LOPADO-804828 format. One line per field, with one value per residue: x, y, z of N, C-alpha, C in turn. Coordinates in nm, 3 decimals, decimal comma. Example, Ala and Ser with C-alpha at 12.3 -4.5 7.8 and 13.67 -1.06 7.14 Angstrom:
n_x: [1,319; 1,285]
n_y: [-0,569; -0,225]
n_z: [0,780; 0,708]
ca_x: [1,230; 1,367]
ca_y: [-0,450; -0,106]
ca_z: [0,780; 0,714]
c_x: [1,320; 1,290]
c_y: [-0,330; 0,003]
c_z: [0,780; 0,787]
// end
This chain:
n_x: [15,906; 15,721; 15,769; 15,723; 15,480; 15,409; 15,634; 15,756; 15,965; 16,189; 16,430; 16,573; 16,871; 16,959; 17,230; 17,313; 17,439; 17,440; 17,245; 16,986; 16,780; 16,530; 16,397; 16,378; 16,217; 15,979; 15,912; 15,879; 15,686; 15,465; 15,374; 15,243; 15,047; 14,966; 15,204; 15,509; 15,727; 15,889; 15,971; 15,861; 16,024; 16,277; 16,589; 16,759; 17,085; 17,331; 17,577; 17,895; 18,236; 18,321; 18,238; 18,224; 18,043; 17,800; 17,837; 17,859; 17,600; 17,467; 17,310; 17,278; 17,367; 17,215; 17,246; 17,132; 17,231; 17,194; 17,377; 17,662; 17,877; 18,225; 18,349; 18,241; 18,300; 18,167; 18,054; 18,280; 18,371; 18,155; 18,170; 18,420; 18,345; 18,188; 17,930; 17,664; 17,557; 17,314; 17,304; 17,286; 17,313; 17,536; 17,788; 18,084; 17,983; 17,897; 18,149; 18,259; 18,075; 18,091; 18,083; 17,971; 17,717; 17,403; 17,292; 17,089; 16,876; 16,762; 16,500; 16,588; 16,487; 16,506; 16,760; 16,777; 16,787; 16,523; 16,564; 16,335; 16,187; 16,027; 16,084; 15,881; 15,611; 15,646; 15,925; 16,016; 15,916; 16,080; 16,321; 16,246; 16,189; 16,449; 16,561; 16,394; 16,439; 16,712; 16,683; 16,505; 16,588; 16,816; 17,021; 17,067; 17,143; 17,380; 17,535; 17,560; 17,685; 17,931; 18,027; 18,045; 18,241; 18,456; 18,479; 18,552; 18,815; 18,967; 19,017; 19,185; 19,396; 19,652; 19,739; 19,732; 19,925; 20,155; 20,166; 20,215; 20,462; 20,619; 20,607; 20,731; 20,986; 21,071; 21,090; 21,292; 21,507; 21,535; 21,611; 21,858; 22,007; 22,029; 22,210]
n_y: [6,893; 7,000; 7,271; 7,335; 7,448; 7,638; 7,803; 7,881; 8,039; 7,952; 7,748; 7,427; 7,246; 6,937; 6,730; 6,456; 6,159; 5,884; 5,822; 5,815; 5,997; 6,031; 5,787; 5,793; 6,021; 5,930; 5,724; 5,860; 6,057; 5,901; 5,821; 6,040; 6,113; 6,144; 5,969; 6,120; 6,236; 6,448; 6,768; 7,102; 7,290; 7,189; 7,139; 6,905; 6,793; 6,632; 6,395; 6,530; 6,622; 6,872; 7,091; 7,362; 7,538; 7,464; 7,536; 7,810; 7,879; 7,812; 7,893; 7,784; 7,480; 7,175; 6,895; 6,622; 6,358; 6,007; 5,826; 5,708; 5,928; 5,970; 6,213; 6,526; 6,601; 6,750; 6,947; 7,083; 7,182; 7,347; 7,538; 7,649; 7,792; 7,983; 7,908; 7,852; 7,569; 7,307; 7,026; 6,676; 6,567; 6,375; 6,122; 6,240; 6,480; 6,691; 6,789; 6,873; 7,072; 7,261; 7,597; 7,689; 7,643; 7,473; 7,206; 6,920; 6,696; 6,379; 6,133; 5,815; 5,601; 5,682; 5,621; 5,352; 5,050; 4,961; 5,231; 5,395; 5,554; 5,857; 6,178; 6,336; 6,571; 6,792; 6,790; 6,821; 7,076; 7,225; 7,212; 7,333; 7,588; 7,674; 7,686; 7,878; 8,095; 8,155; 8,217; 8,434; 8,627; 8,852; 8,961; 8,755; 8,553; 8,669; 8,674; 8,399; 8,322; 8,449; 8,303; 8,054; 8,103; 8,157; 7,907; 7,764; 7,837; 7,660; 7,459; 7,538; 7,473; 7,570; 7,669; 7,427; 7,282; 7,433; 7,394; 7,117; 7,111; 7,251; 7,075; 6,846; 6,953; 7,005; 6,744; 6,646; 6,813; 6,729; 6,464; 6,507; 6,617; 6,401; 6,235]
n_z: [12,144; 12,321; 12,303; 12,040; 11,929; 12,120; 12,154; 11,890; 11,812; 11,940; 11,841; 11,763; 11,698; 11,594; 11,594; 11,421; 11,559; 11,596; 11,421; 11,529; 11,577; 11,429; 11,474; 11,752; 11,782; 11,660; 11,837; 12,087; 12,023; 11,957; 12,202; 12,294; 12,120; 11,774; 11,570; 11,490; 11,231; 11,203; 11,350; 11,354; 11,475; 11,481; 11,339; 11,153; 11,144; 10,960; 11,075; 11,139; 11,078; 11,122; 11,343; 11,366; 11,213; 11,333; 11,603; 11,563; 11,507; 11,738; 12,048; 12,289; 12,449; 12,474; 12,658; 12,731; 12,843; 12,868; 12,925; 13,114; 13,105; 13,061; 13,033; 12,913; 12,608; 12,411; 12,565; 12,660; 12,413; 12,344; 12,550; 12,491; 12,277; 12,388; 12,463; 12,672; 12,875; 12,926; 13,104; 13,190; 13,527; 13,571; 13,565; 13,411; 13,328; 13,507; 13,596; 13,353; 13,286; 13,494; 13,607; 13,380; 13,296; 13,346; 13,555; 13,533; 13,702; 13,632; 13,665; 13,813; 13,666; 13,402; 13,329; 13,296; 13,114; 12,899; 12,830; 12,793; 12,952; 13,016; 13,144; 13,401; 13,337; 13,499; 13,550; 13,288; 13,241; 13,411; 13,272; 13,032; 13,132; 13,200; 12,943; 12,815; 12,983; 12,931; 12,667; 12,660; 12,850; 12,821; 12,981; 13,169; 12,990; 12,886; 13,120; 13,175; 12,940; 12,968; 13,186; 13,061; 12,865; 13,034; 13,160; 12,938; 12,898; 13,036; 12,863; 12,665; 12,404; 12,346; 12,593; 12,737; 12,596; 12,655; 12,931; 12,938; 12,808; 12,995; 13,214; 13,101; 13,044; 13,306; 13,405; 13,239; 13,316; 13,580; 13,541; 13,415; 13,623; 13,790; 13,663]
ca_x: [15,764; 15,644; 15,790; 15,702; 15,372; 15,405; 15,747; 15,821; 16,086; 16,301; 16,455; 16,675; 16,946; 17,005; 17,338; 17,309; 17,563; 17,420; 17,130; 16,873; 16,683; 16,396; 16,337; 16,345; 16,101; 15,860; 15,881; 15,829; 15,563; 15,354; 15,325; 15,167; 14,950; 15,007; 15,347; 15,565; 15,855; 15,967; 15,916; 15,885; 16,125; 16,402; 16,667; 16,843; 17,212; 17,404; 17,702; 17,996; 18,367; 18,347; 18,126; 18,230; 17,918; 17,696; 17,861; 17,832; 17,455; 17,412; 17,302; 17,274; 17,384; 17,134; 17,315; 17,065; 17,284; 17,149; 17,493; 17,756; 17,985; 18,349; 18,367; 18,159; 18,377; 18,080; 18,038; 18,405; 18,372; 18,056; 18,224; 18,527; 18,276; 18,104; 17,791; 17,623; 17,505; 17,224; 17,345; 17,244; 17,402; 17,574; 17,921; 18,176; 17,919; 17,905; 18,284; 18,274; 17,987; 18,141; 17,989; 17,934; 17,584; 17,312; 17,281; 16,954; 16,864; 16,651; 16,468; 16,671; 16,427; 16,551; 16,893; 16,768; 16,749; 16,553; 16,574; 16,209; 16,121; 16,028; 16,065; 15,749; 15,586; 15,706; 16,069; 16,033; 15,893; 16,202; 16,418; 16,191; 16,208; 16,590; 16,579; 16,327; 16,509; 16,832; 16,640; 16,431; 16,651; 16,947; 17,119; 17,100; 17,220; 17,515; 17,604; 17,595; 17,781; 18,061; 18,069; 18,082; 18,371; 18,557; 18,496; 18,620; 18,959; 19,034; 19,040; 19,266; 19,502; 19,782; 19,774; 19,758; 20,053; 20,261; 20,175; 20,280; 20,602; 20,682; 20,621; 20,833; 21,116; 21,105; 21,132; 21,422; 21,605; 21,553; 21,688; 21,996; 22,074; 22,052; 22,323]
ca_y: [6,883; 7,089; 7,410; 7,353; 7,543; 7,745; 7,892; 7,848; 8,122; 7,877; 7,635; 7,332; 7,177; 6,805; 6,678; 6,310; 6,090; 5,743; 5,808; 5,771; 6,102; 6,008; 5,675; 5,843; 6,110; 5,847; 5,652; 5,952; 6,124; 5,806; 5,814; 6,162; 6,141; 6,087; 5,949; 6,229; 6,211; 6,570; 6,878; 7,228; 7,371; 7,114; 7,117; 6,786; 6,808; 6,506; 6,383; 6,611; 6,634; 7,014; 7,145; 7,510; 7,604; 7,434; 7,621; 7,948; 7,899; 7,774; 7,987; 7,701; 7,337; 7,087; 6,765; 6,533; 6,224; 5,898; 5,739; 5,751; 5,989; 5,993; 6,357; 6,579; 6,679; 6,847; 7,059; 7,160; 7,254; 7,455; 7,644; 7,716; 7,881; 8,075; 7,860; 7,789; 7,434; 7,239; 6,887; 6,589; 6,563; 6,234; 6,093; 6,352; 6,601; 6,803; 6,845; 6,944; 7,189; 7,362; 7,708; 7,735; 7,599; 7,421; 7,061; 6,872; 6,560; 6,302; 6,017; 5,697; 5,515; 5,729; 5,566; 5,206; 4,986; 4,994; 5,376; 5,446; 5,638; 6,000; 6,253; 6,392; 6,704; 6,889; 6,792; 6,880; 7,220; 7,284; 7,225; 7,435; 7,718; 7,714; 7,721; 8,006; 8,199; 8,194; 8,272; 8,559; 8,722; 8,879; 8,978; 8,622; 8,485; 8,727; 8,628; 8,258; 8,315; 8,485; 8,186; 7,948; 8,142; 8,138; 7,762; 7,718; 7,864; 7,540; 7,364; 7,603; 7,381; 7,636; 7,665; 7,287; 7,248; 7,499; 7,324; 6,990; 7,140; 7,287; 6,951; 6,763; 7,018; 6,983; 6,604; 6,634; 6,877; 6,642; 6,349; 6,552; 6,636; 6,270; 6,169]
ca_z: [12,111; 12,408; 12,263; 11,897; 11,899; 12,219; 12,134; 11,763; 11,798; 11,997; 11,752; 11,806; 11,594; 11,639; 11,510; 11,427; 11,596; 11,568; 11,333; 11,608; 11,605; 11,374; 11,547; 11,886; 11,768; 11,636; 11,961; 12,189; 11,979; 11,959; 12,340; 12,323; 12,015; 11,645; 11,547; 11,411; 11,165; 11,213; 11,427; 11,283; 11,544; 11,487; 11,217; 11,167; 11,076; 10,951; 11,147; 11,073; 11,141; 11,142; 11,422; 11,374; 11,173; 11,432; 11,719; 11,524; 11,510; 11,868; 12,159; 12,408; 12,423; 12,558; 12,658; 12,826; 12,819; 12,954; 12,941; 13,216; 13,028; 13,135; 13,028; 12,805; 12,511; 12,344; 12,658; 12,653; 12,285; 12,353; 12,636; 12,418; 12,184; 12,464; 12,462; 12,797; 12,859; 13,018; 13,093; 13,299; 13,642; 13,571; 13,512; 13,405; 13,276; 13,602; 13,593; 13,225; 13,287; 13,588; 13,623; 13,247; 13,257; 13,446; 13,562; 13,559; 13,753; 13,576; 13,749; 13,791; 13,562; 13,270; 13,305; 13,294; 12,988; 12,760; 12,813; 12,736; 13,052; 12,987; 13,269; 13,424; 13,281; 13,591; 13,523; 13,155; 13,252; 13,470; 13,163; 12,941; 13,198; 13,182; 12,802; 12,785; 13,060; 12,857; 12,539; 12,676; 12,940; 12,763; 13,089; 13,220; 12,886; 12,883; 13,240; 13,157; 12,830; 13,027; 13,264; 12,966; 12,809; 13,140; 13,174; 12,816; 12,903; 13,091; 12,754; 12,563; 12,363; 12,356; 12,736; 12,774; 12,536; 12,733; 13,059; 12,913; 12,779; 13,123; 13,292; 13,038; 13,068; 13,445; 13,415; 13,172; 13,402; 13,696; 13,492; 13,389; 13,751; 13,847; 13,597]
c_x: [15,683; 15,659; 15,752; 15,595; 15,373; 15,516; 15,820; 15,947; 16,210; 16,319; 16,572; 16,745; 16,997; 17,111; 17,339; 17,443; 17,551; 17,295; 17,002; 16,762; 16,543; 16,325; 16,294; 16,222; 15,973; 15,816; 15,817; 15,697; 15,443; 15,296; 15,235; 15,063; 14,996; 15,159; 15,397; 15,697; 15,947; 15,894; 15,953; 15,995; 16,260; 16,462; 16,757; 16,967; 17,282; 17,530; 17,811; 18,127; 18,401; 18,226; 18,125; 18,102; 17,804; 17,713; 17,838; 17,683; 17,397; 17,414; 17,313; 17,296; 17,299; 17,195; 17,252; 17,108; 17,228; 17,263; 17,582; 17,880; 18,109; 18,378; 18,289; 18,238; 18,291; 18,056; 18,162; 18,410; 18,273; 18,111; 18,336; 18,470; 18,180; 17,958; 17,759; 17,558; 17,400; 17,253; 17,292; 17,355; 17,451; 17,714; 18,011; 18,113; 17,918; 18,043; 18,305; 18,193; 18,041; 18,037; 17,945; 17,797; 17,506; 17,312; 17,138; 16,961; 16,742; 16,622; 16,556; 16,618; 16,471; 16,684; 16,894; 16,723; 16,603; 16,548; 16,450; 16,134; 16,137; 16,005; 15,923; 15,735; 15,649; 15,856; 16,096; 16,012; 16,012; 16,306; 16,373; 16,210; 16,352; 16,615; 16,517; 16,392; 16,632; 16,797; 16,583; 16,502; 16,796; 17,056; 17,162; 17,181; 17,363; 17,598; 17,650; 17,694; 17,922; 18,115; 18,116; 18,219; 18,483; 18,584; 18,572; 18,769; 19,035; 19,074; 19,126; 19,387; 19,641; 19,830; 19,811; 19,894; 20,169; 20,278; 20,248; 20,430; 20,678; 20,705; 20,730; 20,973; 21,163; 21,154; 21,270; 21,533; 21,637; 21,638; 21,834; 22,073; 22,105; 22,177; 22,454]
c_y: [6,983; 7,236; 7,438; 7,456; 7,662; 7,848; 7,858; 7,931; 8,055; 7,752; 7,552; 7,275; 7,047; 6,759; 6,527; 6,254; 5,942; 5,718; 5,771; 5,874; 6,068; 5,893; 5,715; 5,932; 6,030; 5,778; 5,744; 6,014; 6,028; 5,791; 5,933; 6,196; 6,078; 6,075; 6,057; 6,185; 6,333; 6,671; 7,007; 7,313; 7,300; 7,101; 6,999; 6,804; 6,673; 6,511; 6,457; 6,608; 6,779; 7,077; 7,298; 7,577; 7,581; 7,524; 7,768; 7,979; 7,883; 7,888; 7,912; 7,557; 7,261; 6,948; 6,673; 6,388; 6,124; 5,800; 5,793; 5,802; 6,005; 6,142; 6,407; 6,665; 6,785; 6,968; 7,146; 7,242; 7,370; 7,570; 7,720; 7,814; 7,976; 8,037; 7,796; 7,653; 7,400; 7,092; 6,806; 6,580; 6,420; 6,217; 6,214; 6,481; 6,716; 6,870; 6,926; 7,074; 7,299; 7,471; 7,764; 7,690; 7,548; 7,269; 7,024; 6,728; 6,496; 6,186; 5,897; 5,609; 5,556; 5,665; 5,413; 5,156; 4,942; 5,144; 5,436; 5,537; 5,785; 6,074; 6,309; 6,529; 6,812; 6,903; 6,855; 7,030; 7,291; 7,309; 7,334; 7,575; 7,766; 7,760; 7,857; 8,121; 8,248; 8,254; 8,413; 8,667; 8,744; 8,898; 8,843; 8,543; 8,537; 8,683; 8,483; 8,239; 8,349; 8,369; 8,074; 7,979; 8,120; 7,989; 7,706; 7,743; 7,745; 7,444; 7,422; 7,516; 7,443; 7,635; 7,524; 7,243; 7,308; 7,433; 7,192; 7,010; 7,173; 7,162; 6,863; 6,821; 6,996; 6,839; 6,585; 6,696; 6,789; 6,520; 6,387; 6,570; 6,503; 6,203; 6,236]
c_z: [12,193; 12,366; 12,117; 11,865; 11,993; 12,197; 12,004; 11,736; 11,858; 11,913; 11,804; 11,683; 11,655; 11,541; 11,529; 11,470; 11,562; 11,484; 11,404; 11,625; 11,555; 11,443; 11,686; 11,881; 11,745; 11,765; 12,065; 12,147; 11,984; 12,100; 12,375; 12,219; 11,885; 11,634; 11,453; 11,350; 11,171; 11,300; 11,356; 11,347; 11,555; 11,347; 11,244; 11,081; 11,076; 11,034; 11,068; 11,150; 11,172; 11,212; 11,426; 11,328; 11,272; 11,553; 11,686; 11,532; 11,651; 11,969; 12,292; 12,366; 12,524; 12,546; 12,761; 12,807; 12,919; 12,983; 13,051; 13,144; 13,115; 13,142; 12,907; 12,708; 12,442; 12,433; 12,657; 12,525; 12,288; 12,436; 12,566; 12,316; 12,254; 12,470; 12,597; 12,771; 12,964; 12,999; 13,210; 13,403; 13,663; 13,513; 13,519; 13,358; 13,377; 13,601; 13,465; 13,225; 13,377; 13,609; 13,488; 13,201; 13,376; 13,441; 13,597; 13,608; 13,689; 13,670; 13,713; 13,679; 13,421; 13,231; 13,298; 13,158; 12,999; 12,730; 12,745; 12,832; 13,013; 13,118; 13,279; 13,357; 13,368; 13,565; 13,387; 13,159; 13,318; 13,361; 13,066; 13,001; 13,187; 13,038; 12,773; 12,862; 12,984; 12,721; 12,555; 12,758; 12,895; 12,869; 13,145; 13,117; 12,883; 13,004; 13,223; 13,042; 12,881; 13,110; 13,171; 12,905; 12,909; 13,158; 13,054; 12,817; 12,961; 12,980; 12,642; 12,530; 12,373; 12,501; 12,779; 12,719; 12,613; 12,870; 13,043; 12,887; 12,909; 13,208; 13,234; 13,056; 13,211; 13,467; 13,354; 13,256; 13,522; 13,657; 13,468; 13,519; 13,818; 13,790; 13,619]
// end
């Protein structure tokens, strides 16, 4: 909402997961003025099993999770596609983010039921500054994209498969020597 009029060139794509976007938008917008059903800078994409087109369009992943995530699969996927991330500094998201993005701290009240606390304007401006920095500064974006790609190599399935095969072969060899 804060970027809709000030920076219409920065657009967001929200991929529905639990069908909560429109309700959330109505709830938040009503606290700041007229209740809104849509934003001009947001495209809403239905839940999908194929995220490839979404990642092809994305320049940045914003993952402000209020849940204690065990690990951020969406962050790993973004990094595998060379997409830097901005995620909350909570649960497994810092580990998933590594040096492929930025971590943001939200006030504790944001993590408490009924999850209606909105960060201060100052905190929101910190996030907006990260977004606009990556949007406007091509050198900084390229640097963070390289970090994201490097972080994504940790999730390469072929590498993981070869590591698993090596471990299993080692176990089998050890078992053969025991008999």
